[in-house]
matplotlib code that plots the C-alpha trace (Angstrom):
import matplotlib.pyplot as plt

x = [60.9, 58.8, 59.0, 57.4, 54.8, 53.8, 53.7, 51.6, 49.2, 48.9, 48.2, 45.5, 43.9, 43.9, 42.2, 39.7, 39.0, 38.4, 36.2, 34.2, 33.7, 32.7, 30.0, 28.7, 28.4, 26.7, 24.2, 23.6, 23.0, 20.6, 18.3, 16.2, 13.6, 10.1, 9.0, 6.5, 2.9, -0.6, -3.3, -6.8, -8.9, -12.6, -14.7, -18.5, -20.3, -23.6, -25.0, -24.1, -20.9, -18.0, -14.7, -11.7, -8.0, -4.9, -2.1, 1.2, 4.5, 3.2, 5.8, 4.9, 4.0, 2.9, 0.0, -3.4, -2.9, 0.1, -1.6, -4.8, -2.7, -1.6, -5.1, -5.8, -9.3, -11.1, -10.6, -9.8, -9.7, -7.6, -7.7, -4.7, -1.8, -0.3, -2.2, -4.8, -5.3, -8.9, -10.7, -12.8, -14.3, -14.2, -15.4, -17.2, -19.0, -18.1, -18.8, -22.0, -23.5, -25.0, -23.2, -19.6, -16.9, -15.9, -13.3, -12.6, -9.3, -9.9, -13.5, -12.7, -13.5, -10.5, -10.5, -7.9, -7.3, -5.8, -2.5, -2.0, -3.2, -0.4, -1.1, 0.6, 0.1, -1.5, -4.6, -8.0, -9.3, -13.1, -14.5, -18.3, -20.3, -23.2, -24.4, -22.0, -23.8]
y = [5.1, 2.2, 3.7, 7.0, 5.1, 3.2, 6.4, 8.1, 5.2, 5.1, 8.8, 8.2, 5.3, 7.5, 10.3, 8.1, 6.3, 9.8, 11.0, 7.7, 8.0, 11.7, 11.2, 8.1, 10.0, 13.0, 10.6, 8.8, 12.2, 13.4, 10.3, 11.0, 8.6, 9.8, 11.2, 9.2, 10.6, 10.0, 7.6, 8.3, 5.2, 5.7, 2.7, 3.0, -0.2, 1.2, 1.9, 5.5, 4.8, 5.7, 4.9, 7.0, 6.6, 8.3, 5.8, 7.7, 7.2, 5.4, 5.2, 6.2, 3.0, 1.0, -1.3, -1.0, -4.4, -3.3, -0.1, -2.0, -4.3, -1.1, -0.1, -0.3, 1.1, -1.7, -5.5, -6.6, -10.1, -10.9, -13.8, -14.4, -12.1, -10.1, -10.4, -12.6, -10.5, -9.8, -8.2, -10.9, -8.9, -5.6, -5.6, -8.9, -7.9, -10.3, -10.9, -12.7, -13.6, -10.2, -7.9, -7.0, -4.4, -2.1, 0.7, 4.0, 5.8, 9.6, 9.1, 6.6, 2.9, 0.9, -2.0, -4.3, -6.0, -4.5, -6.4, -4.8, -1.3, 1.2, 4.3, 7.7, 9.6, 11.9, 10.0, 8.9, 5.2, 4.8, 1.4, 0.9, -2.1, -2.7, -4.4, -5.1, -2.7]
z = [-15.0, -13.7, -10.3, -11.8, -13.5, -10.4, -8.5, -11.1, -11.3, -7.5, -7.4, -10.1, -8.1, -5.0, -6.8, -8.3, -4.9, -3.2, -5.9, -5.9, -2.2, -2.2, -4.9, -3.1, 0.2, -1.5, -3.1, 0.2, 2.0, -0.6, -0.1, 3.0, 4.3, 4.2, 7.6, 9.7, 10.0, 11.5, 10.2, 11.6, 12.0, 12.2, 13.0, 12.5, 13.7, 12.6, 16.1, 16.3, 18.4, 16.1, 17.5, 16.5, 17.0, 15.6, 14.9, 15.0, 13.5, 10.4, 7.7, 4.2, 2.2, 5.4, 4.6, 6.1, 7.7, 9.7, 10.8, 11.9, 13.9, 16.0, 16.8, 20.5, 21.0, 19.3, 19.3, 15.8, 14.6, 11.4, 9.1, 6.8, 6.2, 3.4, 0.3, 1.9, 5.0, 5.9, 8.9, 10.4, 13.0, 15.0, 18.5, 18.0, 14.8, 12.2, 8.5, 7.6, 4.2, 3.7, 6.3, 6.9, 7.2, 4.3, 4.2, 2.6, 2.5, 2.4, 1.4, -1.5, -1.6, -2.2, -4.7, -3.0, 0.4, 3.6, 3.1, -0.4, 0.4, 1.0, 3.1, 2.7, 6.0, 6.8, 5.8, 7.2, 7.0, 7.6, 8.5, 8.3, 9.1, 6.9, 3.8, 0.9, -1.6]

ax = plt.figure().add_subplot(projection="3d")
ax.plot(x, y, z, "-o")
ax.set_aspect("equal")
plt.show()
């Protein structure tokens, strides 16, 4: 009698274990990472010589800070990191009391810093040097 109960309990546990593993595997297989995409960077220093670069393999949700660190066509100086990240200069043009770099994402100004701004490729980031108006 006890032997039958132990066998029945073992069979029940085995079935529960198999079903638990199956549903976990199915759940894991339906969760797929977002594909990487391209972020187009346009840099307008205000002298008519716009620099453009496509940064490839950018994961959805990457910050603008991490993408700008991958730009190779312009020399970019950063100050701070994460929530305090700031573009200090691009190709030697830095921020002064009345001039500096502003950016738009897909034509819209963003109301936060580069370390907090998440990108969702494909997208275009436009940097423009000028007054802070």
